[in-house]
N, C-alpha and C positions, 0 to 999 in steps of 0.2 A: 749640070746646073739646072737644065730644063726640068728634069725629073724632080729635083728638090723643090722647085717653084710649084709644080703640080701638087706635090704632097702637102706643101705649106698651105696652099689654097684650100685643099680638102680639110685640113686641120682647122683652118680659120672658119670654114663653113660649119664644121661640127661644133666649135665653140659658140658661134652665133646662134645655132639652133638649140643648144643646150639651155640657153637663157629661158626658153619657153617652158621648160620643165620645172623651173623653180616655183615653189609654192608660196613662199613669203620671204621677208627680209632675213630670216635665220637660215635659209637654204644655202647650200654650198655647191660649187662645181669642183670636181677633182679632175684635173687635166694631167694625162700621162702619155709619154711617148717612149719608144724603145730607141732613143736617139740621144746624142750629146751635142747635136748641132744647134747653136744658139737661135738660128732662124726658125727652128721648129719648136723651140722651148721658151727661154726667157724673153726673147724678142717678140714671139707670138703672144705670150701672156701680157707683156707690157702694152702692146698695141690694143689688145682686147680690154684690159683694165682701164686704160685711158679713154677708150671710146665709150665704155658702158658703165663707168663708175664702180668698178670692182677694185679689189686689192688682194694681194696674197695674204692668206691667214698667217699671222705671226711674222709677216715679212720674210718668210722662209720658203725654201723649196728643197727637194731631195734630188740628188744627182749621184749616180754611180758611174765610174769610168770602166772601160773594158778591162784594164789591167788590175782592178781592185777586186780581190777575193774571187777571182775566176768568173765574175759576172759579166754580162753584156752591159753596154751603156744604157742607162735608164734615167728618165726625168719625171718628176711628179710635183705638182703644186696644187694646193687647195685655195680656191678663189671664193671670196665672200664680198657681198655688196658693201660699199663704204658707208 
């Protein structure tokens, strides 16, 4: 669990820093991980969105599970300002 917390903190920092690259209110952040762990994905996104006034575009995200179509677990969400 220590390693998960380390990774989660790095992901949080990446999200925080990504805000500085947005040009205007039409800019988007695409957040992706090679993980299905909620702490790295939907919980990370929820915390960021609440803190900075973002939302998931179309209130949706993409998630694959390791057993689906021979793919690894993968998560992706597009974040837009509210």
